[in-house]
C-alpha positions, 0 to 999 in steps of 0.5 A, a space after each residue: 499500499 505505501 509503495 504503491 500510494 507514494 508511486 501514484 501520488 507522485 505521478 499525479 504531482 508530476 504536472 508542472 515543471 520541476 514540481 515532482 522533481 524538486 518535491 522528490 528531491 526535499 523528501 529524499 534529503 529528509 529520508 537520507 537524514 533519517 536513515 543516517 541518524 537511524 544507523 548511529 546507536 547514540 543519536 537514535 537513542 538520543 532522539 529515541 527512534 528505532 536503531 537500525 543497523 546498516 541504514 547508513 547504505 540507505 542514506 547514500 542511496 537517498 542522497 544518491 536519488 536527492 542528487 539525480 533529482 536535483 541534476 534532472 531539475 536543471 533541465 526540468 525547471 520552467 520552461 522544461 527541456 526534458 519531461 520526467 513522465 510516468 517512467 520516472 515519476 513512478 519510479 521515484 514514488 516507489 523508491 520513496 515508499 520503499 525506503 519509508 518502509 525500510 526505515 520503518 517510518 510509513 507514517 512519517 512519510 505522510 508528513 514528509 510527502 505531505 504535498 504528494 498526499 494532498 495531491 493525490 487526495 485532491 484527485 480522489 476528492 473531486 472524483 468522488 464528489 463528481 460521481 456522487 453528485 451526478 448520481 444524486 443531481 444528474 450532473 457532476 459537480 467540482 470542488 476544485 476548478 481542476 485536479 490534482 490541485 496544482 492545476 487548480 491554482 493555475 486555473 485561478 490565475 497563478 503562474 506555473 513557476 509561482 505554484 511550484 515555488 510555493 509547493 517547494 516552500 511547502 514540502 521543505 516546511 513538511 520535510 523539516 
């Protein structure tokens, strides 16, 4: 459930130039920090988290994905020269979910990847409400102008780069 959910949430977020890559970089740097702290006996005892021997290698893996995401972001930032697509976004989400499982921090992933979760929930809310109102009133009604809700802000008149930067800021705050 965690891997599938994270994978699909990142895929749904990959709709604006640099959004999924930047947020993935933020999430993986946070997971790398957690992996490093979890591998140290003294730090994990001080922070009262589970000591997981060997997770320093997972920290290196997360830092590698962080580096790849930031390197990719150079060409994917607005206006994008290269697009991520389903192959990249599904792989990033799967790696994120897997790292959270290996670190035994599945519930913490909800906070770290909060923007991804919110994007996925906006799609679920929009489709569920549309189907419900179509069945009840004969016509479908919407909660958002468009889902996922990064497109909602675009339709409200925000520039694509403004939406991406604001979501990055929220992602950084959630990761902290």
